[in-house]
C-alpha positions in Angstrom: -12.2 22.6 -6.8 -15.4 23.5 -4.7 -15.2 24.1 -1.2 -15.8 21.3 1.4 -17.9 21.2 4.3 -17.1 18.6 6.8 -18.0 19.1 10.2 -15.1 17.9 12.7 -13.2 18.8 15.4 -9.9 18.2 13.9 -9.1 20.5 10.9 -6.2 18.3 10.1 -8.6 15.7 8.8 -10.0 18.1 5.6 -6.4 18.8 4.9 -5.7 15.4 4.5 -8.9 14.4 2.4 -8.1 17.4 0.2 -4.7 16.2 -0.3 -5.9 12.7 -1.1 -7.7 13.7 -3.9 -4.7 14.8 -5.3 -3.4 11.4 -5.7 -3.0 9.8 -9.2 -2.8 6.1 -7.8 -4.2 4.9 -4.6 -3.2 1.0 -5.0 -2.2 0.0 -1.6 -4.2 2.5 0.5 -7.0 1.8 3.0 -10.5 3.4 2.0 -12.2 4.2 5.4 -15.9 4.4 5.1 -16.9 7.6 6.4 -20.2 8.2 8.4 -22.4 9.0 5.4 -22.1 5.5 4.0 -23.9 4.3 7.3 -26.8 2.2 5.9 -25.0 0.9 2.8 -22.9 -2.3 2.4 -20.0 -0.5 3.2 -20.8 1.1 6.6 -18.0 0.9 9.1 -15.6 -1.0 6.5 -11.8 -0.5 5.5 -11.0 -1.8 2.0 -7.8 -2.6 1.1 -7.3 -0.9 -2.3 -5.2 -3.3 -4.7 -5.7 -2.0 -8.3 -6.5 1.3 -9.1 -5.5 2.8 -12.6 -7.5 5.0 -15.5 -10.1 1.9 -15.9 -11.1 1.5 -12.1 -10.5 0.3 -9.0 -10.9 -2.9 -7.1 -10.3 -3.5 -3.4 -11.2 -6.0 -0.6 -13.0 -5.2 2.3 -11.0 -6.4 5.3 -13.5 -5.8 8.2 -16.5 -7.9 7.8 -16.3 -11.4 8.7 -18.8 -14.0 7.8 -20.2 -16.6 9.5 -18.1 -19.3 7.9 -14.3 -20.1 9.2 -11.4 -21.1 7.2 -12.3 -24.7 8.0 -15.1 -24.5 6.4 -13.6 -23.2 3.2 -10.8 -26.5 3.2 -14.1 -28.6 3.6 -15.8 -27.3 0.7 -12.6 -27.4 -1.5 -11.8 -31.1 -0.5 -8.8 -29.9 1.1 -7.0 -31.8 3.9 -5.7 -29.9 6.9 -2.8 -31.7 8.5 -2.9 -29.0 11.4 -4.1 -29.8 14.9 -5.9 -27.0 17.1 -8.9 -24.8 16.6 -7.1 -22.1 14.6 -8.9 -22.4 11.6 -12.4 -22.8 13.4 -11.5 -19.5 14.7 -10.2 -17.5 11.9 -13.4 -16.0 9.8 -13.9 -15.7 6.2 -14.5 -12.2 5.3 -17.1 -10.7 3.0 -14.6 -9.1 0.5 -17.3 -7.3 -0.9 -20.6 -7.0 -3.3 -18.6 -8.2 -6.9 -17.9 -11.7 -7.3 -19.1 -12.9 -4.3 -18.3 -16.6 -5.3 -14.4 -15.8 -5.6 -12.2 -16.2 -3.2 -9.3 -13.9 -2.7 -6.3 -14.7 -0.4 -4.1 -11.7 1.1 -0.9 -12.7 3.0 2.5 -11.6 3.8 4.9 -12.2 1.3 7.5 -15.0 1.3 6.6 -18.0 -1.1 4.9 -16.9 -4.4 1.9 -18.8 -5.5 0.0 -18.8 -9.1 -1.7 -15.9 -9.6 0.2 -14.1 -6.8 0.5 -10.1 -7.0 2.8 -8.7 -4.6 1.6 -5.1 -3.8 4.2 -4.0 -0.8 6.9 -5.7 1.0 4.9 -8.0 3.2 1.6 -7.8 1.4 0.4 -10.0 -1.6 -2.6 -10.7 -2.9 -3.5 -14.3 -5.0 -6.6 -16.6 -6.0 -4.6 -20.0 -6.0 -6.4 -22.8 -4.6 -2.6 -24.1 -3.8 -2.1 -21.5 -1.6 -5.0 -23.1 0.8 -3.6 -26.2 0.2 -0.3 -25.3 1.8 -1.8 -23.6 4.7 -3.8 -26.4 5.8 -0.5 -28.3 5.2 1.4 -26.1 7.4 3.6 -24.5 5.1 2.0 -21.3 4.0 2.3 -17.6 4.7 2.7 -16.9 8.4 -0.1 -14.5 8.0 -3.1 -14.2 5.8 -6.8 -13.3 5.4 -9.5 -15.1 3.1 -12.3 -13.6 1.5 -15.1 -13.8 -0.9 -16.0 -11.4 -3.1 -14.2 -8.0 -4.1 -15.5 -4.4 -4.3 -15.1 -2.6 -7.5 -15.4 0.6 -9.0 -15.6 1.7 -12.6 -13.6 4.5 -14.2 -13.6 7.9 -12.3 -16.3 6.5 -9.9 -14.0 6.2 -7.2 -12.2 9.7 -7.4 -15.4 11.3 -7.6 -16.9 9.4 -4.4 -13.8 10.6 -2.4 -14.4 14.2 -3.6 -17.6 13.5 -2.1 -16.5 12.7 1.1 -17.6 9.0 1.1 -14.2 7.9 1.7 -10.8 8.8 4.0 -7.7 7.4 2.4 -4.6 6.2 4.3 -1.2 4.1 3.6 -2.1 0.6 4.2 -0.8 -1.1 7.3 -0.1 -5.1 7.1 -0.9 -5.3 11.1 -4.3 -3.7 10.5 -5.1 -6.2 7.5 -3.8 -9.0 9.1 -5.4 -8.1 12.8 -8.5 -10.2 13.8 -10.1 -7.3 15.5 -12.3 -6.7 13.0 -14.4 -4.2 14.9 -11.6 -1.9 15.4 -9.8 -1.8 12.4 -11.9 1.4 11.1 -10.5 3.0 14.0 -6.9 1.8 13.5 -6.5 2.4 10.2 -7.9 6.2 10.7 -5.2 6.6 13.5 -2.8 6.2 11.0 -3.6 9.4 10.3 -4.2 10.8 13.6 -7.7 11.0 13.2 -10.7 9.9 15.2 -13.5 8.4 14.0 -15.6 9.4 16.6 -15.2 12.7 16.2 -16.7 13.1 12.3 -19.7 14.4 12.1 -22.2 12.2 9.5 -22.7 15.8 7.9 -20.6 15.8 5.4 -20.6 17.2 1.6 -19.9 20.6 -0.3 -20.8 23.8 0.7 
């Protein structure tokens, strides 16, 4: 592997990124966009990677809120909401990625299992079921959840190459970060899981 050149005050970042390259499976990990992705769809994003194998990878961006709210999704799907208050008008739907933008993905804390549910960690499950949305509207859904339209996808070997090129920093997923509504701080919070301050990372990154 070629030597990496990363301008940063914390030398541990170089070590952490090098170690992340050695991982064969990145499922249930965060992908934190590095400065060189500024100006792209993924600028300042955190992506929850829920599938990664020899065929490629799939993830959900968890910090790009759309103008639409959960109540709008209920209206679109003709789901009657039995919960009073503004919760579903306050909670944003997220732009989960540039792939399949008309498809909804729900990440929730584990508990009941709905059709199409895939349990990824003790408190993280993903599904595409309309039933879970009906249960949320009826007040019998999961305690914590997010709804995203679209996902992010990588072909075989593509994500690994992007990580080698320093496009992403990887960190173990954390449910508190996933379900936080502080979208503007999620990238910083995810990087902090590694003891990294994103503001100290220079956009000049690459190989020497």
